[in-house]
N, CA, C and O of each residue as an XYZ file, in Angstrom:
300
protein
N      25.599    -40.460    -26.497
C      24.131    -40.414    -25.700
C      24.307    -40.084    -24.809
O      23.884    -38.997    -24.415
N      25.111    -41.001    -24.004
C      25.505    -41.189    -22.482
C      25.855    -39.605    -22.449
O      25.048    -38.942    -21.798
N      27.056    -38.804    -23.114
C      27.444    -37.037    -22.826
C      25.995    -37.068    -22.793
O      25.319    -37.212    -21.775
N      25.684    -36.964    -23.647
C      24.299    -35.645    -23.559
C      23.680    -35.904    -22.708
O      23.472    -34.912    -22.010
N      23.205    -36.822    -22.331
C      21.949    -37.582    -20.473
C      22.361    -37.052    -19.620
O      21.665    -36.348    -18.889
N      24.065    -37.299    -19.408
C      24.641    -36.526    -18.193
C      24.753    -35.231    -18.183
O      24.443    -34.634    -17.152
N      25.193    -34.548    -19.265
C      24.587    -32.895    -19.366
C      23.504    -32.211    -19.056
O      23.359    -31.116    -18.512
N      22.159    -33.619    -19.805
C      20.813    -32.859    -19.646
C      20.854    -32.898    -17.994
O      20.833    -31.746    -17.559
N      20.904    -33.861    -16.989
C      21.005    -33.885    -15.756
C      21.696    -33.518    -15.159
O      21.606    -33.562    -13.932
N      22.583    -33.052    -15.741
C      23.619    -31.716    -14.586
C      23.237    -30.403    -14.671
O      23.514    -29.558    -13.820
N      22.452    -30.158    -15.924
C      22.013    -28.832    -16.268
C      20.342    -28.818    -15.358
O      19.618    -27.900    -14.973
N      20.265    -30.031    -15.303
C      18.444    -30.306    -14.613
C      18.560    -29.750    -13.027
O      18.052    -28.808    -12.420
N      19.622    -30.977    -12.628
C      20.179    -30.158    -11.228
C      20.785    -28.607    -10.928
O      20.522    -28.154     -9.814
N      21.611    -27.728    -11.884
C      21.083    -26.475    -11.718
C      20.467    -25.928    -11.833
O      20.842    -24.926    -11.223
N      18.994    -25.620    -12.510
C      18.207    -25.412    -11.982
C      17.339    -25.755    -11.012
O      16.606    -24.859    -10.593
N      17.232    -26.964    -10.498
C      16.681    -27.185     -9.428
C      17.493    -26.732     -7.954
O      16.843    -26.887     -6.920
N      18.580    -26.303     -7.869
C      19.387    -26.116     -7.225
C      18.777    -24.413     -7.134
O      18.055    -23.874     -6.295
N      19.465    -23.850     -8.467
C      18.662    -22.378     -8.381
C      17.147    -21.737     -8.009
O      16.803    -20.688     -7.464
N      16.525    -22.704     -8.483
C      15.500    -22.865     -7.468
C      15.179    -22.656     -6.115
O      14.795    -21.614     -5.585
N      15.363    -23.680     -5.651
C      15.585    -24.096     -4.471
C      16.071    -22.680     -3.809
O      15.447    -22.508     -2.762
N      16.791    -21.834     -4.021
C      17.929    -20.765     -3.826
C      16.966    -20.192     -3.725
O      16.428    -20.087     -2.623
N      16.439    -19.637     -4.843
C      15.504    -18.391     -5.211
C      13.764    -18.499     -3.838
O      13.024    -17.758     -3.191
N      13.993    -19.946     -4.138
C      12.335    -19.682     -2.991
C      12.746    -19.798     -1.646
O      11.899    -19.635     -0.768
N      14.442    -20.171     -1.214
C      14.497    -20.059      0.007
C      14.779    -18.528      0.603
O      14.467    -17.988      1.664
N      15.438    -18.124     -0.451
C      15.876    -16.424     -0.383
C      14.414    -15.592     -0.056
O      14.390    -14.726      0.818
N      13.332    -15.911     -0.764
C      11.451    -15.337     -0.952
C      11.442    -15.143      0.529
O      11.606    -14.080      1.128
N      11.122    -16.899      1.270
C      11.061    -16.909      2.304
C      11.315    -16.368      3.751
O      10.671    -16.209      4.789
N      12.855    -16.123      3.185
C      13.739    -15.342      3.893
C      13.466    -13.570      4.393
O      13.633    -12.788      5.329
N      12.930    -13.675      2.982
C      12.599    -11.956      2.629
C      11.156    -11.895      3.508
O      10.892    -10.863      4.125
N      10.410    -12.829      3.529
C       9.211    -12.394      3.918
C       8.885    -12.925      5.394
O       7.726    -13.002      5.800
N       9.960    -13.274      6.139
C       9.988    -14.000      7.662
C      10.394    -12.596      8.043
O       9.545    -11.859      8.545
N      11.526    -12.205      7.860
C      11.590    -10.265      7.813
C      11.111     -9.925      7.782
O      10.669     -9.618      8.890
N      10.432     -9.434      6.709
C       9.210     -8.549      6.019
C       7.857     -8.861      7.282
O       6.925     -8.061      7.366
N       7.927     -9.994      8.108
C       6.807     -9.926      8.657
C       7.026     -9.735     10.142
O       6.022     -9.516     10.820
N       8.157     -9.788     10.714
C       8.880     -9.792     12.034
C       8.598     -7.653     11.830
O       7.660     -7.085     12.392
N       9.440     -7.046     11.115
C       9.519     -6.015     10.757
C       7.970     -5.104     11.296
O       7.883     -4.217     12.146
N       6.788     -5.773     10.369
C       5.630     -5.273      9.891
C       5.474     -5.347     12.081
O       5.607     -4.486     12.950
N       5.132     -6.903     12.113
C       4.950     -7.105     13.884
C       5.242     -5.728     14.995
O       4.599     -5.063     15.807
N       6.795     -5.806     14.377
C       7.391     -4.833     15.588
C       7.219     -3.369     15.790
O       7.364     -2.753     16.846
N       6.693     -2.631     13.935
C       5.760     -1.802     14.040
C       4.652     -1.469     14.424
O       4.444     -0.307     14.775
N       3.577     -2.526     14.447
C       2.689     -2.142     14.929
C       2.420     -2.171     16.672
O       1.577     -1.639     17.394
N       3.705     -3.162     16.950
C       3.400     -3.007     18.483
C       4.109     -2.037     18.978
O       4.140     -1.784     20.183
N       4.997     -1.155     17.741
C       5.442      0.519     18.760
C       4.462      1.268     18.371
O       4.044      1.923     19.326
N       3.811      1.511     17.251
C       2.175      2.425     17.006
C       1.430      1.884     18.109
O       1.045      2.817     18.813
N       0.981      0.508     18.657
C       0.301      0.377     19.500
C       0.949      1.128     20.557
O       0.493      2.270     20.599
N       1.897      0.895     21.479
C       2.074      1.727     22.629
C       2.392      3.476     22.295
O       1.909      4.405     22.943
N       3.203      3.584     21.271
C       2.890      5.084     21.353
C       2.004      5.427     21.175
O       2.142      6.642     21.035
N       0.272      4.974     20.977
C      -0.315      5.777     20.572
C      -1.361      5.831     21.516
O      -2.035      6.830     21.264
N      -1.907      5.079     22.702
C      -1.888      4.959     23.737
C      -2.317      6.358     24.649
O      -1.281      6.657     25.243
N      -3.146      7.116     24.933
C      -3.452      8.334     25.711
C      -3.786      8.283     26.772
O      -3.763      7.063     26.931
N      -4.148      8.744     27.822
C      -4.510      9.006     28.790
C      -6.413      9.719     28.847
O      -6.853     10.287     27.848
N      -7.093      9.588     29.837
C      -8.376     10.730     29.777
C      -8.530     11.464     29.281
O      -9.314     11.780     28.386
N      -7.452     12.079     30.014
C      -7.258     13.806     29.053
C      -6.537     13.713     27.846
O      -6.002     14.811     27.687
N      -6.223     12.887     26.825
C      -5.541     12.978     25.336
C      -4.164     13.273     25.525
O      -3.611     13.774     24.546
N      -3.323     13.046     26.763
C      -2.060     13.209     27.296
C      -1.140     11.847     26.921
O      -1.329     10.925     27.714
N      -0.109     11.551     25.767
C       0.348     10.459     26.145
C       0.515      9.519     27.074
O       0.050      9.816     28.174
N       0.956      8.630     26.994
C       1.258      7.477     28.456
C       2.165      7.936     28.161
O       2.243      8.312     26.991
N       3.485      8.169     29.208
C       4.491      8.508     29.508
C       5.301      7.071     29.805
O       6.462      6.804     29.493
N       4.115      6.047     30.660
C       5.093      4.878     30.820
C       5.870      4.041     29.829
O       7.040      3.681     29.952
N       4.951      3.757     28.715
C       4.728      3.238     27.779
C       6.187      3.392     26.813
O       7.024      2.554     26.480
N       6.064      4.839     26.547
C       7.343      5.610     25.514
C       8.773      5.492     26.680
O       9.781      5.140     26.067
N       8.909      5.617     27.515
C      10.002      5.477     28.687
C      10.715      4.345     28.913
O      11.879      4.124     29.245
N       9.295      3.336     28.536
C      10.131      1.815     28.629
C      10.650      1.194     27.210
O      11.205      0.096     27.179
N      10.482      1.788     26.324
C      10.236      2.420     24.746
C      11.912      2.645     24.304
O      12.616      1.946     23.575
N      12.185      3.700     24.931
C      13.438      4.535     25.366
C      14.641      3.375     25.861
O      15.532      3.017     25.091
N      14.557      3.050     26.748
C      15.170      2.797     27.450
C      15.428      0.767     26.823
O      16.448      0.203     27.219
N      14.599      0.111     26.073
C      14.986     -1.093     24.706
C      15.299      0.041     24.372
O      15.047      0.704     25.378
N      15.617      0.591     23.749
C      16.241      1.364     22.402
C      18.098      1.392     23.005
O      19.155      1.002     22.511
N      17.723      2.051     24.255
C      19.265      2.419     24.940
C      20.020      1.354     24.769
O      21.138      1.327     24.253
N      19.075     -0.013     25.441
C      20.077     -1.055     25.837
C      20.274     -1.758     24.829
O      21.161     -2.594     24.999
N      19.613     -1.754     23.451
C      20.113     -1.936     22.439
C      21.474     -1.921     21.870
O      22.198     -2.773     21.355
N      21.562     -0.833     22.100
C      23.024      0.084     21.023
C      23.746      0.201     22.266
O      24.735      0.893     22.028
N      23.723     -0.173     23.577
C      25.170     -0.834     24.243
C      25.523     -2.199     24.305
O      26.655     -2.628     24.527
N      23.992     -3.195     23.995
C      24.685     -4.291     23.596
C      25.292     -4.585     22.208
O      26.090     -5.516     22.091
N      24.934     -3.805     21.131
C      25.245     -3.980     20.394
C      26.812     -2.646     19.968
O      27.423     -2.732     18.904
């Protein structure tokens, strides 16, 4: 009986650890998705800005290109 109880507790602990791992992975995935969406929204807003005449605002575009180049150089 003691051996069966230990086996049951071991399996229960394994299930709990597996569930915690799944929840942790899910939380990380949601966080990464949230960051990605925020970055996309920020990019869209800066690229969609227009002047009075309907031309794209080049200042923001140049800043984005500079950021991209700096990231590529640093990594």
